[in-house]
The first five atom37 places (N, CA, C, CB, O) and aatype in JSON, in Angstrom:
{
  "aatype": [12, 16, 19, 16, 1, 2, 10, 3, 0, 10, 5, 0, 9, 0, 9, 1, 10, 0, 15, 3, 0, 15, 13, 12, 7, 13, 19, 10, 3, 0, 18, 11, 2, 2, 13, 7, 19, 3, 5, 15, 6, 10, 14, 11, 10, 10, 11, 4, 15, 15, 0, 2, 19, 10, 3, 10, 1, 10, 4, 1, 0, 14, 1, 0, 6, 2, 3, 0, 10, 13, 10, 6, 3, 19, 11, 0, 9, 15, 1, 13, 15, 7, 4, 3, 17, 8, 6, 19, 0, 11, 9, 19, 1, 0, 19, 5, 0, 19, 2, 0, 10, 7, 11, 5, 15, 7, 9, 3, 0, 11, 10, 10, 10, 11, 0, 0, 1, 3, 1, 16, 14, 7, 6, 19, 1, 15, 11, 1, 16, 1, 11, 11, 14, 16, 2],
  "atom_mask": [
    [1, 1, 1, 1, 1],
    [1, 1, 1, 1, 1],
    [1, 1, 1, 1, 1],
    [1, 1, 1, 1, 1],
    [1, 1, 1, 1, 1],
    [1, 1, 1, 1, 1],
    [1, 1, 1, 1, 1],
    [1, 1, 1, 1, 1],
    [1, 1, 1, 1, 1],
    [1, 1, 1, 1, 1],
    [1, 1, 1, 1, 1],
    [1, 1, 1, 1, 1],
    [1, 1, 1, 1, 1],
    [1, 1, 1, 1, 1],
    [1, 1, 1, 1, 1],
    [1, 1, 1, 1, 1],
    [1, 1, 1, 1, 1],
    [1, 1, 1, 1, 1],
    [1, 1, 1, 1, 1],
    [1, 1, 1, 1, 1],
    [1, 1, 1, 1, 1],
    [1, 1, 1, 1, 1],
    [1, 1, 1, 1, 1],
    [1, 1, 1, 1, 1],
    [1, 1, 1, 0, 1],
    [1, 1, 1, 1, 1],
    [1, 1, 1, 1, 1],
    [1, 1, 1, 1, 1],
    [1, 1, 1, 1, 1],
    [1, 1, 1, 1, 1],
    [1, 1, 1, 1, 1],
    [1, 1, 1, 1, 1],
    [1, 1, 1, 1, 1],
    [1, 1, 1, 1, 1],
    [1, 1, 1, 1, 1],
    [1, 1, 1, 0, 1],
    [1, 1, 1, 1, 1],
    [1, 1, 1, 1, 1],
    [1, 1, 1, 1, 1],
    [1, 1, 1, 1, 1],
    [1, 1, 1, 1, 1],
    [1, 1, 1, 1, 1],
    [1, 1, 1, 1, 1],
    [1, 1, 1, 1, 1],
    [1, 1, 1, 1, 1],
    [1, 1, 1, 1, 1],
    [1, 1, 1, 1, 1],
    [1, 1, 1, 1, 1],
    [1, 1, 1, 1, 1],
    [1, 1, 1, 1, 1],
    [1, 1, 1, 1, 1],
    [1, 1, 1, 1, 1],
    [1, 1, 1, 1, 1],
    [1, 1, 1, 1, 1],
    [1, 1, 1, 1, 1],
    [1, 1, 1, 1, 1],
    [1, 1, 1, 1, 1],
    [1, 1, 1, 1, 1],
    [1, 1, 1, 1, 1],
    [1, 1, 1, 1, 1],
    [1, 1, 1, 1, 1],
    [1, 1, 1, 1, 1],
    [1, 1, 1, 1, 1],
    [1, 1, 1, 1, 1],
    [1, 1, 1, 1, 1],
    [1, 1, 1, 1, 1],
    [1, 1, 1, 1, 1],
    [1, 1, 1, 1, 1],
    [1, 1, 1, 1, 1],
    [1, 1, 1, 1, 1],
    [1, 1, 1, 1, 1],
    [1, 1, 1, 1, 1],
    [1, 1, 1, 1, 1],
    [1, 1, 1, 1, 1],
    [1, 1, 1, 1, 1],
    [1, 1, 1, 1, 1],
    [1, 1, 1, 1, 1],
    [1, 1, 1, 1, 1],
    [1, 1, 1, 1, 1],
    [1, 1, 1, 1, 1],
    [1, 1, 1, 1, 1],
    [1, 1, 1, 0, 1],
    [1, 1, 1, 1, 1],
    [1, 1, 1, 1, 1],
    [1, 1, 1, 1, 1],
    [1, 1, 1, 1, 1],
    [1, 1, 1, 1, 1],
    [1, 1, 1, 1, 1],
    [1, 1, 1, 1, 1],
    [1, 1, 1, 1, 1],
    [1, 1, 1, 1, 1],
    [1, 1, 1, 1, 1],
    [1, 1, 1, 1, 1],
    [1, 1, 1, 1, 1],
    [1, 1, 1, 1, 1],
    [1, 1, 1, 1, 1],
    [1, 1, 1, 1, 1],
    [1, 1, 1, 1, 1],
    [1, 1, 1, 1, 1],
    [1, 1, 1, 1, 1],
    [1, 1, 1, 1, 1],
    [1, 1, 1, 0, 1],
    [1, 1, 1, 1, 1],
    [1, 1, 1, 1, 1],
    [1, 1, 1, 1, 1],
    [1, 1, 1, 0, 1],
    [1, 1, 1, 1, 1],
    [1, 1, 1, 1, 1],
    [1, 1, 1, 1, 1],
    [1, 1, 1, 1, 1],
    [1, 1, 1, 1, 1],
    [1, 1, 1, 1, 1],
    [1, 1, 1, 1, 1],
    [1, 1, 1, 1, 1],
    [1, 1, 1, 1, 1],
    [1, 1, 1, 1, 1],
    [1, 1, 1, 1, 1],
    [1, 1, 1, 1, 1],
    [1, 1, 1, 1, 1],
    [1, 1, 1, 1, 1],
    [1, 1, 1, 1, 1],
    [1, 1, 1, 0, 1],
    [1, 1, 1, 1, 1],
    [1, 1, 1, 1, 1],
    [1, 1, 1, 1, 1],
    [1, 1, 1, 1, 1],
    [1, 1, 1, 1, 1],
    [1, 1, 1, 1, 1],
    [1, 1, 1, 1, 1],
    [1, 1, 1, 1, 1],
    [1, 1, 1, 1, 1],
    [1, 1, 1, 1, 1],
    [1, 1, 1, 1, 1],
    [1, 1, 1, 1, 1],
    [1, 1, 1, 1, 1]
  ],
  "atom_positions": [
    [[19.62, -17.57, 20.04], [19.78, -16.14, 19.82], [19.54, -15.79, 18.36], [21.18, -15.7, 20.25], [18.86, -14.8, 18.08]],
    [[20.06, -16.55, 17.43], [19.89, -16.29, 16.0], [18.43, -16.43, 15.6], [20.76, -17.24, 15.16], [17.91, -15.63, 14.82]],
    [[17.76, -17.46, 16.14], [16.35, -17.67, 15.82], [15.52, -16.47, 16.29], [15.83, -18.97, 16.46], [14.63, -16.01, 15.57]],
    [[15.81, -15.99, 17.49], [15.09, -14.83, 18.02], [15.34, -13.61, 17.16], [15.51, -14.56, 19.47], [14.4, -12.86, 16.88]],
    [[16.59, -13.39, 16.75], [16.91, -12.25, 15.89], [16.19, -12.35, 14.55], [18.42, -12.16, 15.67], [15.68, -11.36, 14.03]],
    [[16.16, -13.57, 13.98], [15.46, -13.76, 12.71], [13.97, -13.5, 12.86], [15.69, -15.18, 12.18], [13.36, -12.86, 12.0]],
    [[13.39, -13.97, 13.94], [11.96, -13.75, 14.2], [11.68, -12.26, 14.38], [11.49, -14.54, 15.45], [10.71, -11.73, 13.85]],
    [[12.54, -11.58, 15.13], [12.39, -10.14, 15.32], [12.5, -9.4, 13.99], [13.45, -9.61, 16.3], [11.74, -8.47, 13.74]],
    [[13.42, -9.82, 13.14], [13.59, -9.19, 11.83], [12.36, -9.42, 10.96], [14.84, -9.74, 11.12], [11.89, -8.49, 10.29]],
    [[11.82, -10.64, 10.98], [10.61, -10.93, 10.2], [9.42, -10.12, 10.7], [10.28, -12.42, 10.26], [8.63, -9.62, 9.9]],
    [[9.3, -9.99, 12.01], [8.21, -9.21, 12.57], [8.34, -7.73, 12.19], [8.16, -9.36, 14.09], [7.35, -7.07, 11.91]],
    [[9.57, -7.23, 12.19], [9.79, -5.84, 11.8], [9.43, -5.62, 10.33], [11.26, -5.45, 12.05], [8.84, -4.6, 9.97]],
    [[9.79, -6.58, 9.49], [9.44, -6.49, 8.06], [7.92, -6.54, 7.9], [10.11, -7.64, 7.26], [7.35, -5.78, 7.12]],
    [[7.28, -7.44, 8.63], [5.82, -7.57, 8.54], [5.13, -6.27, 8.94], [5.32, -8.73, 9.43], [4.13, -5.89, 8.34]],
    [[5.65, -5.6, 9.95], [5.07, -4.33, 10.39], [5.21, -3.28, 9.29], [5.75, -3.84, 11.69], [4.28, -2.52, 9.04]],
    [[6.36, -3.25, 8.64], [6.57, -2.29, 7.54], [5.64, -2.59, 6.36], [8.03, -2.31, 7.07], [5.09, -1.67, 5.75]],
    [[5.48, -3.87, 6.05], [4.65, -4.24, 4.9], [3.16, -4.02, 5.16], [4.89, -5.7, 4.55], [2.37, -3.94, 4.22]],
    [[2.77, -3.92, 6.42], [1.35, -3.74, 6.76], [0.79, -2.42, 6.25], [1.17, -3.83, 8.26], [-0.42, -2.23, 6.21]],
    [[1.67, -1.5, 5.88], [1.19, -0.22, 5.34], [1.06, -0.25, 3.82], [2.13, 0.91, 5.76], [0.66, 0.74, 3.21]],
    [[1.39, -1.38, 3.22], [1.34, -1.54, 1.76], [0.18, -2.45, 1.39], [2.68, -2.11, 1.21], [0.17, -3.63, 1.74]],
    [[-0.81, -1.91, 0.68], [-2.03, -2.65, 0.35], [-1.78, -3.88, -0.52], [-2.99, -1.75, -0.34], [-2.67, -4.7, -0.68]],
    [[-0.6, -4.01, -1.07], [-0.32, -5.17, -1.92], [0.21, -6.37, -1.12], [0.68, -4.79, -2.99], [0.59, -7.38, -1.71]],
    [[0.24, -6.26, 0.21], [0.7, -7.36, 1.05], [-0.4, -7.82, 2.0], [1.94, -6.95, 1.84], [-1.28, -7.05, 2.38]],
    [[-0.32, -9.08, 2.37], [-1.33, -9.67, 3.25], [-1.33, -9.05, 4.64], [-1.1, -11.15, 3.36], [-2.35, -9.08, 5.32]],
    [[-0.21, -8.49, 5.08], [-0.2, -7.8, 6.37], [-1.21, -6.67, 6.4], [0.0, 0.0, 0.0], [-1.89, -6.45, 7.4]],
    [[-1.29, -5.94, 5.29], [-2.28, -4.86, 5.16], [-3.69, -5.44, 5.22], [-2.07, -4.08, 3.84], [-4.56, -4.92, 5.92]],
    [[-3.91, -6.52, 4.48], [-5.24, -7.15, 4.43], [-5.65, -7.64, 5.81], [-5.24, -8.34, 3.42], [-6.79, -7.42, 6.24]],
    [[-4.74, -8.3, 6.52], [-5.06, -8.82, 7.85], [-5.35, -7.7, 8.83], [-3.93, -9.68, 8.37], [-6.27, -7.81, 9.64]],
    [[-4.57, -6.61, 8.76], [-4.83, -5.48, 9.66], [-6.17, -4.81, 9.34], [-3.7, -4.46, 9.57], [-6.9, -4.41, 10.24]],
    [[-6.48, -4.7, 8.05], [-7.78, -4.13, 7.66], [-8.91, -5.01, 8.18], [-7.88, -3.98, 6.11], [-9.92, -4.5, 8.67]],
    [[-8.74, -6.32, 8.07], [-9.76, -7.24, 8.57], [-9.94, -7.07, 10.07], [-9.4, -8.7, 8.24], [-11.06, -7.0, 10.57]],
    [[-8.82, -7.02, 10.79], [-8.88, -6.85, 12.24], [-9.61, -5.55, 12.6], [-7.47, -6.86, 12.84], [-10.47, -5.55, 13.47]],
    [[-9.25, -4.47, 11.93], [-9.85, -3.17, 12.24], [-11.32, -3.1, 11.87], [-9.09, -2.07, 11.53], [-12.13, -2.57, 12.63]],
    [[-11.66, -3.63, 10.72], [-13.04, -3.52, 10.24], [-14.01, -4.47, 10.93], [-13.08, -3.78, 8.76], [-15.19, -4.16, 11.09]],
    [[-13.51, -5.63, 11.35], [-14.39, -6.64, 11.91], [-14.18, -6.86, 13.4], [-14.2, -7.94, 11.18], [-14.76, -7.78, 13.98]],
    [[-13.35, -6.04, 14.02], [-13.15, -6.12, 15.46], [-12.5, -7.41, 15.92], [0.0, 0.0, 0.0], [-12.84, -7.93, 16.98]],
    [[-11.57, -7.92, 15.12], [-10.88, -9.16, 15.46], [-9.54, -8.82, 16.1], [-10.68, -10.06, 14.2], [-8.84, -7.92, 15.64]],
    [[-9.19, -9.53, 17.14], [-7.92, -9.33, 17.82], [-6.83, -10.18, 17.15], [-8.04, -9.69, 19.32], [-7.12, -11.23, 16.58]],
    [[-5.59, -9.72, 17.23], [-4.46, -10.45, 16.64], [-4.41, -11.9, 17.13], [-3.14, -9.74, 16.98], [-4.08, -12.8, 16.37]],
    [[-4.73, -12.11, 18.39], [-4.66, -13.46, 18.97], [-5.73, -14.39, 18.38], [-4.82, -13.39, 20.48], [-5.61, -15.6, 18.52]],
    [[-6.76, -13.84, 17.74], [-7.82, -14.64, 17.15], [-7.5, -15.11, 15.73], [-9.11, -13.85, 17.13], [-8.11, -16.07, 15.24]],
    [[-6.55, -14.45, 15.07], [-6.24, -14.79, 13.68], [-5.82, -16.24, 13.47], [-5.15, -13.88, 13.17], [-6.3, -16.88, 12.54]],
    [[-4.92, -16.79, 14.32], [-4.55, -18.2, 14.09], [-5.74, -19.15, 14.12], [-3.54, -18.64, 15.12], [-5.8, -20.09, 13.32]],
    [[-6.67, -18.92, 15.02], [-7.85, -19.78, 15.09], [-8.71, -19.61, 13.84], [-8.68, -19.47, 16.36], [-9.17, -20.6, 13.27]],
    [[-8.92, -18.37, 13.42], [-9.72, -18.1, 12.22], [-9.09, -18.73, 10.98], [-9.88, -16.59, 12.02], [-9.79, -19.26, 10.11]],
    [[-7.76, -18.66, 10.9], [-7.04, -19.14, 9.72], [-6.63, -20.61, 9.84], [-5.82, -18.29, 9.5], [-6.02, -21.17, 8.92]],
    [[-6.96, -21.22, 10.97], [-6.67, -22.64, 11.22], [-5.17, -22.93, 11.06], [-7.47, -23.52, 10.26], [-4.76, -23.84, 10.35]],
    [[-4.37, -22.12, 11.77], [-2.92, -22.29, 11.71], [-2.3, -21.73, 12.99], [-2.32, -21.58, 10.45], [-3.02, -21.32, 13.9]],
    [[-0.98, -21.72, 13.05], [-0.28, -21.2, 14.22], [0.0, -19.71, 14.05], [1.03, -21.98, 14.46], [-0.16, -19.17, 12.96]],
    [[0.42, -19.06, 15.14], [0.77, -17.64, 15.04], [2.01, -17.44, 14.17], [1.0, -17.05, 16.43], [2.14, -16.4, 13.52]],
    [[2.91, -18.42, 14.13], [4.07, -18.35, 13.23], [3.62, -18.39, 11.78], [5.06, -19.51, 13.52], [4.18, -17.72, 10.92]],
    [[2.58, -19.2, 11.5], [2.03, -19.25, 10.14], [1.39, -17.92, 9.76], [0.99, -20.38, 10.03], [1.47, -17.5, 8.6]],
    [[0.76, -17.26, 10.72], [0.14, -15.96, 10.44], [1.23, -14.94, 10.08], [-0.68, -15.47, 11.67], [1.04, -14.11, 9.2]],
    [[2.36, -15.01, 10.76], [3.48, -14.13, 10.42], [3.94, -14.39, 8.99], [4.65, -14.34, 11.41], [4.19, -13.45, 8.23]],
    [[4.06, -15.65, 8.61], [4.43, -15.98, 7.23], [3.4, -15.43, 6.24], [4.56, -17.51, 7.06], [3.76, -14.91, 5.18]],
    [[2.13, -15.54, 6.6], [1.06, -15.03, 5.75], [1.17, -13.52, 5.56], [-0.31, -15.39, 6.34], [0.97, -13.01, 4.46]],
    [[1.48, -12.8, 6.65], [1.62, -11.35, 6.59], [2.68, -10.91, 5.58], [1.96, -10.81, 7.96], [2.58, -9.82, 5.01]],
    [[3.68, -11.74, 5.36], [4.79, -11.4, 4.48], [4.49, -11.66, 3.01], [6.02, -12.18, 4.88], [5.27, -11.28, 2.13]],
    [[3.36, -12.3, 2.73], [3.0, -12.64, 1.34], [2.33, -11.46, 0.64], [2.07, -13.86, 1.31], [1.71, -10.61, 1.27]],
    [[2.48, -11.45, -0.67], [1.73, -10.48, -1.47], [0.25, -10.87, -1.42], [2.25, -10.43, -2.95], [-0.09, -12.05, -1.35]],
    [[-0.6, -9.88, -1.47], [-2.04, -10.13, -1.51], [-2.38, -10.74, -2.87], [-2.85, -8.82, -1.27], [-1.71, -10.46, -3.86]],
    [[-3.42, -11.56, -2.92], [-3.8, -12.19, -4.2], [-4.27, -11.16, -5.22], [-4.9, -13.22, -3.97], [-4.83, -10.12, -4.89]],
    [[-4.03, -11.5, -6.48], [-4.5, -10.63, -7.57], [-6.03, -10.7, -7.62], [-3.87, -11.06, -8.94], [-6.63, -11.76, -7.44]],
    [[-6.61, -9.57, -7.88], [-8.07, -9.5, -7.88], [-8.65, -9.38, -9.29], [-8.54, -8.34, -7.04], [-9.86, -9.24, -9.45]],
    [[-7.79, -9.43, -10.31], [-8.26, -9.21, -11.68], [-9.34, -10.18, -12.12], [-7.1, -9.3, -12.63], [-10.32, -9.79, -12.76]],
    [[-9.16, -11.44, -11.77], [-10.21, -12.42, -12.1], [-10.17, -13.56, -11.08], [-10.03, -12.98, -13.54], [-9.19, -13.72, -10.35]],
    [[-11.24, -14.33, -11.05], [-11.38, -15.38, -10.04], [-10.31, -16.46, -10.15], [-12.73, -16.0, -10.15], [-9.85, -16.97, -9.13]],
    [[-9.9, -16.82, -11.37], [-8.9, -17.88, -11.54], [-7.56, -17.44, -10.95], [-8.73, -18.23, -13.04], [-6.91, -18.22, -10.24]],
    [[-7.14, -16.21, -11.23], [-5.88, -15.7, -10.68], [-5.97, -15.57, -9.16], [-5.53, -14.35, -11.3], [-5.02, -15.89, -8.44]],
    [[-7.1, -15.1, -8.69], [-7.32, -14.95, -7.26], [-7.16, -16.3, -6.56], [-8.71, -14.36, -6.97], [-6.43, -16.42, -5.58]],
    [[-7.85, -17.3, -7.06], [-7.8, -18.62, -6.45], [-6.4, -19.22, -6.52], [-8.8, -19.55, -7.13], [-5.93, -19.83, -5.55]],
    [[-5.74, -19.06, -7.65], [-4.37, -19.55, -7.8], [-3.45, -18.91, -6.76], [-3.85, -19.26, -9.23], [-2.65, -19.59, -6.12]],
    [[-3.58, -17.6, -6.6], [-2.74, -16.89, -5.63], [-3.07, -17.29, -4.19], [-2.92, -15.39, -5.8], [-2.16, -17.5, -3.39]],
    [[-4.35, -17.39, -3.87], [-4.74, -17.76, -2.51], [-4.19, -19.14, -2.15], [-6.28, -17.75, -2.37], [-3.68, -19.34, -1.04]],
    [[-4.28, -20.06, -3.06], [-3.76, -21.41, -2.78], [-2.25, -21.4, -2.63], [-4.16, -22.38, -3.9], [-1.72, -22.1, -1.77]],
    [[-1.55, -20.63, -3.44], [-0.08, -20.54, -3.32], [0.31, -19.88, -1.99], [0.52, -19.74, -4.51], [1.22, -20.35, -1.31]],
    [[-0.38, -18.82, -1.64], [-0.13, -18.13, -0.37], [-0.37, -19.09, 0.8], [-1.03, -16.88, -0.24], [0.4, -19.12, 1.76]],
    [[-1.43, -19.85, 0.71], [-1.79, -20.78, 1.79], [-0.8, -21.93, 1.9], [-3.19, -21.33, 1.56], [-0.47, -22.36, 3.0]],
    [[-0.33, -22.41, 0.76], [0.7, -23.47, 0.81], [1.96, -22.95, 1.49], [1.04, -23.98, -0.61], [2.56, -23.65, 2.31]],
    [[2.36, -21.74, 1.16], [3.56, -21.16, 1.75], [3.39, -20.91, 3.24], [3.92, -19.85, 1.04], [4.27, -21.23, 4.04]],
    [[2.25, -20.33, 3.61], [2.07, -19.91, 5.0], [1.56, -21.01, 5.92], [1.11, -18.75, 5.04], [1.77, -20.96, 7.13]],
    [[0.89, -22.01, 5.35], [0.31, -23.06, 6.19], [-1.05, -22.71, 6.74], [0.0, 0.0, 0.0], [-1.56, -23.4, 7.62]],
    [[-1.66, -21.64, 6.23], [-3.0, -21.24, 6.66], [-4.04, -21.84, 5.72], [-3.12, -19.7, 6.7], [-3.75, -22.11, 4.55]],
    [[-5.24, -22.04, 6.22], [-6.32, -22.64, 5.44], [-6.71, -21.7, 4.29], [-7.54, -22.94, 6.34], [-7.03, -20.54, 4.52]],
    [[-6.69, -22.21, 3.07], [-6.92, -21.35, 1.92], [-8.36, -20.82, 1.85], [-6.61, -22.09, 0.64], [-8.59, -19.71, 1.37]],
    [[-9.31, -21.61, 2.33], [-10.7, -21.13, 2.35], [-10.83, -19.89, 3.24], [-11.65, -22.25, 2.85], [-11.48, -18.91, 2.88]],
    [[-10.18, -19.96, 4.39], [-10.26, -18.86, 5.35], [-9.51, -17.63, 4.85], [-9.71, -19.29, 6.71], [-9.96, -16.5, 5.03]],
    [[-8.36, -17.86, 4.21], [-7.61, -16.74, 3.62], [-8.47, -16.05, 2.57], [-6.26, -17.24, 2.99], [-8.56, -14.83, 2.54]],
    [[-9.11, -16.84, 1.72], [-9.96, -16.28, 0.66], [-11.11, -15.48, 1.27], [-10.52, -17.4, -0.24], [-11.43, -14.39, 0.78]],
    [[-11.74, -16.0, 2.32], [-12.86, -15.29, 2.95], [-12.42, -13.94, 3.5], [-13.46, -16.14, 4.08], [-13.11, -12.94, 3.34]],
    [[-11.26, -13.93, 4.16], [-10.76, -12.69, 4.75], [-10.43, -11.67, 3.66], [-9.51, -12.96, 5.61], [-10.8, -10.5, 3.77]],
    [[-9.75, -12.11, 2.61], [-9.4, -11.19, 1.53], [-10.65, -10.63, 0.87], [-8.52, -11.91, 0.47], [-10.75, -9.42, 0.65]],
    [[-11.61, -11.48, 0.56], [-12.84, -11.02, -0.09], [-13.64, -10.08, 0.81], [-13.71, -12.21, -0.49], [-14.24, -9.12, 0.33]],
    [[-13.66, -10.34, 2.12], [-14.37, -9.46, 3.05], [-13.74, -8.07, 3.05], [-14.37, -10.06, 4.48], [-14.45, -7.06, 3.02]],
    [[-12.42, -8.02, 3.08], [-11.73, -6.73, 3.07], [-11.95, -6.01, 1.74], [-10.22, -6.93, 3.32], [-12.16, -4.8, 1.71]],
    [[-11.89, -6.75, 0.64], [-12.13, -6.15, -0.67], [-13.54, -5.56, -0.75], [-11.93, -7.19, -1.79], [-13.74, -4.47, -1.29]],
    [[-14.51, -6.27, -0.21], [-15.9, -5.81, -0.25], [-16.08, -4.54, 0.57], [-16.84, -6.9, 0.27], [-16.71, -3.58, 0.12]],
    [[-15.52, -4.52, 1.76], [-15.63, -3.34, 2.61], [-14.93, -2.15, 1.95], [-15.02, -3.62, 4.01], [-15.47, -1.04, 1.96]],
    [[-13.75, -2.38, 1.39], [-13.03, -1.29, 0.71], [-13.82, -0.76, -0.48], [-11.65, -1.77, 0.26], [-13.88, 0.45, -0.69]],
    [[-14.41, -1.65, -1.26], [-15.19, -1.23, -2.42], [-16.42, -0.42, -1.99], [-15.62, -2.44, -3.24], [-16.73, 0.6, -2.6]],
    [[-17.1, -0.88, -0.96], [-18.27, -0.14, -0.47], [-17.88, 1.23, 0.06], [-18.98, -0.94, 0.62], [-18.57, 2.22, -0.18]],
    [[-16.77, 1.26, 0.78], [-16.3, 2.53, 1.34], [-15.93, 3.52, 0.26], [0.0, 0.0, 0.0], [-16.23, 4.7, 0.37]],
    [[-15.27, 3.05, -0.79], [-14.87, 3.94, -1.89], [-16.08, 4.46, -2.63], [-13.94, 3.2, -2.86], [-16.13, 5.64, -2.99]],
    [[-17.06, 3.61, -2.87], [-18.25, 4.02, -3.62], [-19.12, 4.99, -2.83], [-19.07, 2.81, -4.01], [-19.67, 5.94, -3.38]],
    [[-19.23, 4.75, -1.55], [-20.15, 5.55, -0.74], [-19.47, 6.75, -0.09], [-20.78, 4.7, 0.32], [-20.13, 7.73, 0.25]],
    [[-18.15, 6.67, 0.07], [-17.44, 7.73, 0.77], [-17.63, 7.68, 2.28], [0.0, 0.0, 0.0], [-17.25, 8.61, 2.99]],
    [[-18.2, 6.6, 2.75], [-18.46, 6.43, 4.19], [-17.39, 5.53, 4.78], [-19.89, 5.84, 4.44], [-16.92, 4.6, 4.13]],
    [[-17.01, 5.82, 6.02], [-16.02, 5.02, 6.73], [-16.48, 3.56, 6.79], [-15.8, 5.58, 8.16], [-17.65, 3.28, 7.04]],
    [[-15.53, 2.64, 6.55], [-15.84, 1.22, 6.5], [-16.48, 0.72, 7.8], [-14.58, 0.43, 6.21], [-17.39, -0.11, 7.76]],
    [[-16.01, 1.22, 8.95], [-16.58, 0.77, 10.22], [-18.06, 1.17, 10.33], [-15.79, 1.37, 11.4], [-18.88, 0.41, 10.85]],
    [[-18.38, 2.36, 9.84], [-19.78, 2.8, 9.87], [-20.63, 1.96, 8.92], [-19.89, 4.28, 9.51], [-21.78, 1.64, 9.23]],
    [[-20.06, 1.61, 7.77], [-20.8, 0.76, 6.83], [-21.12, -0.58, 7.46], [-20.0, 0.55, 5.54], [-22.25, -1.07, 7.34]],
    [[-20.14, -1.17, 8.12], [-20.36, -2.48, 8.74], [-21.37, -2.38, 9.87], [-19.04, -3.05, 9.27], [-22.2, -3.27, 10.06]],
    [[-21.3, -1.3, 10.62], [-22.24, -1.11, 11.72], [-23.66, -0.98, 11.16], [-21.87, 0.15, 12.55], [-24.6, -1.54, 11.72]],
    [[-23.8, -0.25, 10.07], [-25.11, -0.07, 9.45], [-25.63, -1.37, 8.86], [-25.05, 1.0, 8.38], [-26.84, -1.61, 8.82]],
    [[-24.72, -2.21, 8.4], [-25.12, -3.48, 7.78], [-25.64, -4.47, 8.8], [-23.96, -4.09, 7.02], [-26.41, -5.37, 8.47]],
    [[-25.22, -4.3, 10.04], [-25.7, -5.2, 11.09], [-27.03, -4.69, 11.59], [-24.67, -5.31, 12.26], [-27.17, -3.51, 11.91]],
    [[-28.0, -5.55, 11.66], [-29.33, -5.11, 12.1], [-29.56, -5.41, 13.56], [-30.41, -5.75, 11.25], [-30.7, -5.46, 14.02]],
    [[-28.47, -5.62, 14.3], [-28.6, -5.84, 15.74], [-27.33, -5.38, 16.42], [-28.89, -7.34, 16.06], [-26.29, -5.22, 15.78]],
    [[-27.41, -5.18, 17.71], [-26.24, -4.78, 18.48], [-25.47, -6.02, 18.9], [-26.66, -3.94, 19.71], [-26.05, -7.11, 18.94]],
    [[-24.17, -5.9, 19.23], [-23.41, -7.07, 19.67], [-24.07, -7.73, 20.88], [-21.98, -6.67, 20.0], [-24.48, -7.04, 21.81]],
    [[-24.16, -9.03, 20.86], [-24.76, -9.78, 21.94], [-26.25, -10.0, 21.81], [0.0, 0.0, 0.0], [-26.82, -10.85, 22.49]],
    [[-26.88, -9.24, 20.94], [-28.31, -9.4, 20.72], [-28.56, -10.64, 19.87], [-28.91, -8.13, 20.05], [-27.9, -10.85, 18.86]],
    [[-29.5, -11.43, 20.29], [-29.82, -12.65, 19.57], [-30.83, -12.32, 18.49], [-30.36, -13.75, 20.52], [-31.85, -11.68, 18.75]],
    [[-30.54, -12.77, 17.3], [-31.45, -12.53, 16.18], [-32.62, -13.49, 16.31], [-30.73, -12.71, 14.81], [-32.43, -14.69, 16.52]],
    [[-33.8, -12.97, 16.18], [-34.97, -13.83, 16.27], [-35.09, -14.65, 14.99], [-36.25, -13.01, 16.51], [-34.71, -14.22, 13.9]],
    [[-35.63, -15.83, 15.15], [-35.83, -16.68, 13.98], [-37.04, -16.15, 13.22], [-36.04, -18.18, 14.38], [-38.11, -15.93, 13.77]],
    [[-36.82, -15.96, 11.97], [-37.91, -15.48, 11.13], [-38.61, -16.68, 10.53], [-37.41, -14.51, 10.02], [-37.98, -17.66, 10.11]],
    [[-39.87, -16.59, 10.5], [-40.61, -17.69, 9.89], [-40.78, -17.39, 8.41], [-41.99, -17.91, 10.58], [-41.17, -16.29, 8.03]],
    [[-40.5, -18.36, 7.62], [-40.66, -18.21, 6.17], [-42.09, -18.52, 5.79], [-39.67, -19.11, 5.4], [-42.67, -19.51, 6.22]],
    [[-42.61, -17.68, 4.98], [-43.95, -17.92, 4.49], [-43.86, -18.85, 3.3], [-44.67, -16.6, 4.1], [-43.01, -18.7, 2.42]],
    [[-44.74, -19.81, 3.3], [-44.76, -20.73, 2.16], [-45.39, -20.02, 0.98], [-45.52, -22.05, 2.5], [-46.41, -19.34, 1.13]],
    [[-44.78, -20.19, -0.19], [-45.37, -19.55, -1.37], [-46.74, -20.13, -1.67], [-44.46, -19.71, -2.58], [-46.98, -21.33, -1.53]],
    [[-47.61, -19.26, -2.06], [-48.95, -19.73, -2.44], [-48.98, -19.88, -3.95], [-50.07, -18.75, -1.95], [-48.55, -18.99, -4.68]],
    [[-49.49, -20.99, -4.39], [-49.56, -21.25, -5.84], [-50.96, -21.17, -6.34], [-48.98, -22.6, -6.18], [-51.21, -21.36, -7.53]]
  ]
}
């Protein structure tokens, strides 16, 4: 009973923190919304359990001021949460990129991503042949 109450309390906190851009819950929700990822897919993407994803949601987002601080924070967050640090870094950087593009262009992030894709979902991209440089 106590474990269930603690888990419920943590989930409630994670939901509240998801509205604050300085927490990973916000970053994960932005990633899910922008890239069409379901909550059930996050553990596989992050190479961890769903309990680890909950721990990740409760962490502060990494500092973006410089690469050294970013990497230091991502590794600390990953050690705490048990999620793969490479995958955490990829998700954070993807969300940062979409947010930056959206702010600069004034266009909705979902529309930007749709425009960036040169094919519809399920469409197989044809292999392009590379031309050899002529010297």
